[in-house]
LODRENVO-706186 format. One record per residue (C-alpha): residue in one letter; x, y, z. Coordinates in steps of 0.5 Angstrom, whole numbers, padded with zeros to 4 digits, always signed. Layout:
N
aXYZ ...
END
This chain:
115
a-0006-0050+0011 p-0007-0057+0012 y-0003-0056+0019 g-0008-0051+0020 r-0013-0054+0018 a-0012-0060+0023 s-0010-0055+0028 v-0018-0053+0029 e-0020-0060+0027 a-0017-0062+0034 l-0019-0056+0038 e-0025-0058+0036 a-0026-0065+0038 t-0022-0063+0045 k-0028-0058+0046 m-0023-0053+0047 l-0023-0048+0040 e-0027-0044+0044 q-0024-0043+0050 v-0018-0041+0046 e-0020-0038+0039 s-0020-0031+0041 k-0012-0032+0042 f-0011-0035+0035 v-0005-0032+0031 t-0004-0035+0024 g+0003-0036+0021 e+0004-0035+0013 s+0007-0042+0013 i+0009-0047+0018 g+0015-0044+0018 a+0012-0037+0021 a+0008-0041+0027 t+0014-0045+0029 t+0018-0038+0029 y+0013-0035+0033 v+0013-0040+0039 e+0021-0041+0038 s+0022-0033+0038 k+0017-0032+0044 n+0012-0029+0041 a+0007-0034+0042 e+0006-0038+0048 v+0003-0045+0045 g+0003-0047+0037 f+0001-0052+0033 t+0007-0055+0028 a+0010-0061+0024 l+0015-0065+0029 s+0019-0065+0023 m+0020-0057+0024 l+0023-0059+0031 g+0030-0061+0028 e+0033-0067+0026 s+0032-0070+0033 g+0025-0069+0033 i+0025-0068+0040 n+0024-0062+0045 t+0030-0056+0043 p+0033-0052+0047 t+0027-0046+0047 m+0022-0051+0045 s+0018-0058+0047 y+0013-0061+0045 v+0007-0066+0046 s+0004-0070+0040 i-0003-0069+0038 d-0008-0076+0038 e-0008-0077+0030 s-0016-0079+0031 l-0017-0071+0033 y-0016-0069+0025 k-0017-0071+0019 p-0011-0074+0015 i-0005-0070+0012 n-0004-0073+0006 q+0002-0071+0002 a+0004-0073-0005 l+0010-0072-0010 i+0008-0070-0018 v+0013-0070-0024 p+0009-0066-0029 n+0008-0068-0036 y+0013-0063-0038 g+0019-0065-0033 k+0018-0073-0035 d+0025-0073-0038 s+0029-0069-0034 k+0034-0073-0031 l+0034-0069-0024 a+0026-0069-0023 n+0027-0076-0024 d+0033-0077-0019 f+0028-0073-0014 k+0023-0078-0015 a+0028-0084-0014 y+0030-0081-0008 i+0023-0080-0005 l+0021-0086-0006 s+0028-0090-0003 d+0029-0093+0002 k+0033-0087+0005 a+0028-0082+0005 k+0023-0087+0008 e+0026-0088+0014 k+0028-0080+0015 f+0020-0079+0014 l+0019-0083+0019 k+0024-0081+0024 f+0021-0074+0023 g+0014-0076+0025 y+0011-0078+0018 s+0008-0084+0016 v+0010-0088+0010 e+0005-0091+0005 
END
């Protein structure tokens, strides 16, 4: 998973991996990993800023520190419309929205870069 990979890379880059690796608990998704921290079943976790809510700031149950992006390889994400969906109005409306300025503003608000 991309966020798990990035967290290991950041820990390796800061020479902290060996100190904490024995305490690792992995979630089946980024949502699950975030829930472990939010429910206090884990003391610390790595997640996407977007998982912390629309405000992108500290929540009543969690606070965050951003990880320096130079410590891990970029997490690239993409949108595709497969050939069998190319004539779908819904697929094309969704694509248009995702590429719109309104959506780009939301992505930036949640900590994603827009290229």
